[in-house]
Structures are given as structure tokens and as C-alpha cells.
N, C-alpha and C positions, 0 to 999 in steps of 0.2 A: 643226645636227644633234645629236641626242641621243647621248650617249656610250655605247659598247658595254658598258663596265664597269657602267654604271648599269642597263642593260637586263637584265643577268645577275642582279642582286640585288633589284630591286623586284618586289613582288607586289601583287595586288589587295587594297586595304584592306577590301573588303567580304567576300570569301570566302577570302583568302590563297592564291589560285591564281596560276599564271603569267600573264604578260601578253604579247601579241603586238604588235609594232611595225608600224604601217601607214604606210609612207613616203609614199604618195600622199595620204592624208587627214591625215597628221601627227598621229596619236593612238595610244593604247594600248588594246587590247581584251582583256578577261579571257577566258581559254580555258574557263572554267567558267560563270560567271554572265553573261558577255557584256556586262558593264558597259563603257562606253567613257569613257576619260579623255583630255581634250585636252592638248596640249602648247603652251605659250606661251613664247616666247623661250628655247627649248631646255630648259624646265623642265616636267616632268609635273605636272599639276594633279590631285592624288590625293584630292580632297575628295568624300565621298559626300554627295550632295544628297538631302535628304528629298523624297520624291515623295508628293503627295496622292492619295488614292484618290477618284476621281470617281464611283464607283458606290456 
């Protein structure tokens, strides 16, 4: 389980907004840009992946 103290200080690396912890899906979702960050072995993976524009 992710530590409560960590949840209070981490922010979205993309837009610097707060993150919401989703216990069921075990990830973090930005409250502003809605980017989702997975959690592996109790460590949030906060890497912004470049997305290709298909259009």
C-alpha cells in the first residue's frame, strides 16, 4: 500500500496539480489533466510518456 505521507506531497509532473489515489485500480489520477499514473511495488511511476498524434 502506498504511504499516506507520500500521497500528501506528490503532484502531477505534467501540470503540477493534486493526485487522487484509486485503491481499486491501484493508480493515481490527476485532478486537473486526468493523466493516470500506475503504481508498481508501492512506487508511483511518474513518467510522462510522449504520445504520438495519429491524426
